[in-house]
N, C-alpha and C positions, 0 to 999 in steps of 0.2 A: 739513404732517402727516407723520413718518415713524413707523411704531411698528416692535415685534421678535413675531414668532410666538413664544407659550410653548416654549421649547426641546425641551420634551416631548415636542410633539405636529410641529415645526419641519418636521423631516425627511419626515415622513409627507404634509403637505399641500404640500411641493412635490417631493414623487414623484407625490402625485395631481393638480397641477396640470401636470407634466409629460403624465402620461398622458393626461388629458382634452385638454391639446391632440393629441396624437397620434389620440386617436379621433373627435375632431371633424374632423381630418383627415381619418381614413378615411372616417367619415360621410357627408363631403362628397366622396369620390373612391368611393363603394359604388354602384358604376354597373355593373349587371352587362351591361346593354344596350351601354353604350360598349365592351367589350370583343366582343361578339356581332356576326358577321358578318351575321346576316341583322337588324339593328338597324334602325329606318326609325324618321324622322321624317318623315312625309307631310303637314303643315302646318307647311312651312318655306320659304323662300327657294330658288323650283324653278332661278334661271338662276343664283344664285353657283357659287363653288369650290365641290366638293363638300368636300374636305378642308379649306379654310376655316370653311366651315358644320358640322364635326362637331360634334355635342354635346358640351359640358364633362362631364368623368367620369373616373375611373379604371379600372383595371383588376382592379381588386377586385373578387371574386364573392361569393357566398353560399350558405350551405350550401341543402340541398332541402327544401324545404317542400310543403304540404297546403294549398290552399286549399278552404274550409268548401263542401261540395256543399248545401247545403238554407237556403232564407233562416231566417233568425236569428229567434227567439221577440221581440225587439224589433219587426223587420217584421211581424211576426205580427199584433202585438198594435196595433199602428197603421194595421191594416186592421179594427179591430174596429167597428164601427155605434155609435152611442150616447154616444161620447164629447165630452165638451165641448172648446172649442176648446182652453182651456187645455191641458187633460189630455193633448190630443194634442200641445200643443205640448212639452210637459215629456216627454213618452214618444221625440220624434223626435229631440232633443237627450240623454235618457240612452240613444238607439241607438247614441251614437257611443264607448260605453267599451266594452272588448273588445279581443282580438288580432287584427292586424293587419299585414298588406304592404304598407306605405305607398309610395308611388312619386309622386317629384316633377317635375313638367315645366312649363319655362319658355321660354316663345317672346319675342323680342323681335318684335314683326308690324309696326310701322308707327313711321318715323324722321319729326322734324318740323326738321329742320336740313341748310341746303342739302348738306353734305357730308358727311351719316348712313352712318355702313357699321355694319349691324345686328350684335350684339352673336351672338355663337355660342350656341344652343341652351345650357341647362342641363338635366342627367337624373339624378336618382340616388333610392335608394331605399334604405329599411331596413325593420327588422320592430321592432314597437313593441307595449305596451300601453296602453291609456287606462284608467288606474282613476278611480272615481269617489271624489272627497275629500270632497264636499258633496254633501247630494240634500234639502236643506231646503224643500221648495216653490216657493216664489218665487226661490230661490238654487241650482243647480246647480254644481259644479267637478269639471274633468277633467282630469288630470294624464295626461301621453303619457312614455311611458321606453320607451327604445329598447333593446333586447336583441337583439345581434348574433353569429351564429355567423357565420366566413369558411372558406372553403373555398380552401386553400393549395395551392402547383405541384402536390402530389403528392396530390391529392385529400383530404388530411388535416384536419381540421374543425379550424376556432379558434375561442377563446372560451369562453363569453359572454363580450360587450363590454357594459357599462353605460352608459348615457348618459342622465343627466336630459334630458327635449324638454323642450317648450313647454307653458302650460296655457291653459286656456280657459275663464274664468267666466262665467256667464249670468244673468242679473239681470230677474225680470220689473217692469216697469212703474219700471225705475229711472229718477230723474230727475236726476241727477249722473255725465258722463263726465270722464273723463282722456283729454285728447287732446294728441297728439305735434304739438309746433308746429316743428321742427325743431331744429338745433343742439343737441341732444341735451335740450331741454326739453319738458315735457308741462305742462299746464293744466287748470283744474276748468273746464268747463262747464255749465250748470244749464240745463235743459229745460224747458217750457213742457208743461202738460198734453196738448195738443194732438197734441205731440209722441210722446210718450212712451207715451200710453194704447193699454195693447193691445199695448205693443211689449217685446220681450226686445233685451237689450243685452249683445254679447261682447264681454267682454276679454280680451287676447292678451298672455301673460306672456310673458319671454324665459326661457332656461336656468337664469338666477339668481334667477328671481323677480320679476325689475325688469318695469315695464308698457312694452309696447312700444304697441298700440293699442287701441282701443275705439269700437265704433260702435252704433248702435239699427238694429232692423230687425223686420218683422213673419214668422211662421211661414206657410206658404199650403201647403193639404192637398191641392188641386185633383186633383182624377181619382184619388187616393190617394196620392200621389206628394207628402209634404214638403218644404218649400223653406224655406230661409231667407235673405234679400238685406238685405244691410247700407247703410246710408247712405255715402258719401263719408267715407273715413278718410285720415290723414296718418301714416304710418309712416316708422322709422328703416330705412336700407337695410340690409336682409337680408344674413348671413354670406357667403351667396355670391355678394355683390355688393361688400361695404366693403373685401372685401381686393383689388380688383381694380379697381374703379372709383373714380374721384374728381371727377366731370362734372356729378356731380347730387347734391341736399340731400336730398332725400326719395322714396318713395312716394305717389303719392296715387290713393286706388282702393277697387275695393269689393270685396267678398267674397260668395258664394254656397255654401252648406253645404244638400247633396241626398242623404237618406236612401236606399238603395236595398236590396234583397233580402241582400244579400252585404256589408252594408258602409255606405260614404256617399262622396261625393266633395267635395272643396272647390272651388271654380273662384277665380281671382281675374284681375280687370281693373285694372291697375297701368299710372299714368302716371309718368315718372322725372322730377321737374320740380326746377327751382334755385325757392327761394325760405326765407323764413322768418315765423315769428309767425302762421302759418296759413295766407300770402299766395302765391300762385303767381307767380313773374315770370317763368317760361320753362318748357317743356315740351320734353325730350329727343327720349324715345322713349313708345311701347307697348309695354308688357310684357304677354303672355296666361302663365296659371299653371294647370292644372291636375292637380289632384293626388288620387291614387285610394287609399282605404283599403280594403283587402279582405280579408275574416277569414279568419281561417288555423286549423288543427287542429294537433295534436299538436306546436307548438312550444312548448321548454322557457324559458318565463318566470320560473321559478324566482328567478331572482339579481335580474331584477326586483325581483323580489314583497321578497326579503331587503332589497336597498336601500334600497325606501321604508319596508320597517319599520325599519330601522337609524336612517333620516334624516327620517322623519315630523315627530318633535317640534320639529329644527333647523329644517326649511323652515314647521312652523306659526308658529313667532317670526319669522322672516324675512318671512311673510306678513303678521303682524302690524304689524311696523314700517310695511311700505308701503300697509297699509289704515288706518295712523294717520297718514300723509303725506298719503295720496289723500284723507283727509276733514275733514283741519283745516287744511290749505295751499292756496292758490290755484294756484301752480305749483312746479314744482322744477326743478332740471337734474343731470345723470350726466355726469361725466366723467374721464377720467383723470387719476391725481396725477400730483404733480411727478415721483415715481421712472419715471413712465410706464407704472407696472403698471393694471390693470383691475379694475373690480370686479367682471365677470364669472368672471374666470379666479382672482380673489381670493377674492371667494365661494366657486367650485367647489372650489375645495384647501381649504377650510374645513370644506364639506360630506362631501370622501372622509377627511377625520380625525375627521371623526363617525362614517361609517362604518365605518371600522376599528377604531372603538373605544379609537383615540389621547385623542378630544377625548370626555370621557362629561359632565362635571358641566354642570348645565343654565345656573348664574348663570356661569360661565365658557364656557360658547355666548355666551348674552347677552352679556355684554363683547367678545367676539371681535365679534360680528353689530354689535353700536353701534360699533365703530373700525372697521368698516367702511363705514356707513353715514355718518359723522363724514368719513371720509377721501375717499368721492366724491360724495355726494348733498349736493347746496345746493338749501334750502328757499327759498319766499318766501310771505310773508302776502298 
């Protein structure tokens, strides 16, 4: 089924989609270290050709920034005595909010095929603010928004460039997971009490608020260090991979979040696997990921604040659609349309129309959101 955008904001949406594509590609290449002669990748393949194993990333550099020098208030509160286990868990989750320089490092560390050739490591970074969308006792929702300034050839500062990034929802003792099964399909899974008691689930959503993966685990606060580790999760190929890889179907791995005095760290251990319906048929390689969120000061996030203020109602309506599907349907799939368009870029273009003010009527917004769900999402009872 094809549909046309209302002419009064179609041009804005198309311009927004083009801008989004540019920004996403810029973010993928936003790697200061790739352009630096002092760049190091100390845990790598030491006997491989150096040029062949240079980390992927562009030559774009960011504007100067300042790292926070003192521990965060969240870290200080986490060290208080007398807190209940759940209260400390909640403080650890809420400690992930705030302004950060985020760095992303991925290394394919082990190969499992006879002719395996390790992929080039991946490095990138960006500046982003993590907003608290909801804080309701047993439920905390955190939205990441990138606000980047880039340094041009003559050191002139370009930007800000704003990109809505991923979202993470945390639920205490959640009994229903939405798990990725491969081939663009997700399925509900009911946990028993022995599995979910005392745990927090973390659900991760893509930039268009569509589901990505979800798993459960327990926070541990041993020795004053707060860490959460997930059970095994399936997830779709990330953007850094699906545009360059077609030899595997999903990442199957675990996540580990650790709060530090000046931010937090996200560690991943992923297996690049073939398979479907939650069953692995072959593992291609293992990948390790290490993502640092270092708190920064005096970075201008006002454009991110404005974007979130302008589009908050819109993204709330999108979340409501996904929440309804997750509650009421046993499984669903997301696919490209017959015209080869994707839900991601179509939804982000619509968000740009809302951000610019070209689309402001809530009923019209709901209508356009519904069209996209009908076009790209298929549900199964």
